N, C-alpha and C positions, 0 to 999 in steps of 0.2 A: 169582203173582208176589209177593204180600204175605208169604207164609210162606216164609222162607228155610231153616228148619231141616228137614233131610230126615226126621228122626224124626217130627216133627209132620205133615209132608206124608204120610208113610206111614200114620199113624194116621187121617188124614182119608180116605185111599184105602180103608181098612178100613171106615170108616163108610159110604162110598158103595157099597162092595161089598154091604153089608147092604141097601141100597135097590135093588139090581139083581136083584130077584126079580120074577116075572111080576105079582104083585099090587101092587107098588109102583114098577114101572119108569116109570110116567107122571110121576113126580117130575122126571125128567130133561127133560121137555118143558114144564114150567110157566113157566120164565123164559127170555126171549130171550138173556140172557147165557150161560146154560148151553148153549143150542142153538148159539150162535156159537163159544164158546170151550172147551167141555168136551173134545171129541175132540183138538184140537191140544195143549191143556195136558196131557192124560193121556199123549199120545205123547211129549211133551217130557220129562215126568217119567220115563217108561219108559226113556228114553235116559240121563237124568241119574242114575239109580239106579246106573249102572256106576261112578260116582265116589265111592260111599260107602266109607268107610275103617274101618268097624266091625270088631270082632273076629269077629262072626258074619256076616260079609259075604256069603258064599254063600247062607246060609239067608235072610237079609233080602232079597237081590236076588230070589231065587226067589219068595218070598211076595208081595212087592210087585208084581212083574211078573205073577204069576198073577192077582192081584186086578184089576189094570189090564186084562189081556186079557179077563177075564170081563165087566167093565163095558163095554168096547168092543164085545164081542159083543152085549151087551144093547141098546146104543144103535144098533147097526148096523141093526136092524130098523126104525128110524124114519127116514123119508126126509129130514127136516130135518137130522138129524145126519150123514147120508151126504154131504151137500153140503160 
């Protein structure tokens, strides 16, 4: 909610995508804020990507949604995030 710029949000998604590997996926379980809000915020941004108006719109949407889907797959294995 603090970052309004879709470009900056997408860059942060790319950083989180780097953390979604088996050896570093425990990062998503370290803080209660992440457990409570990560999945809903990712899903909301997945939907908000539809409204980007960049010239490379199709490519940007595809990349952002691809990264979000892999992060969601990563955290789905953790029961706390499933709730």
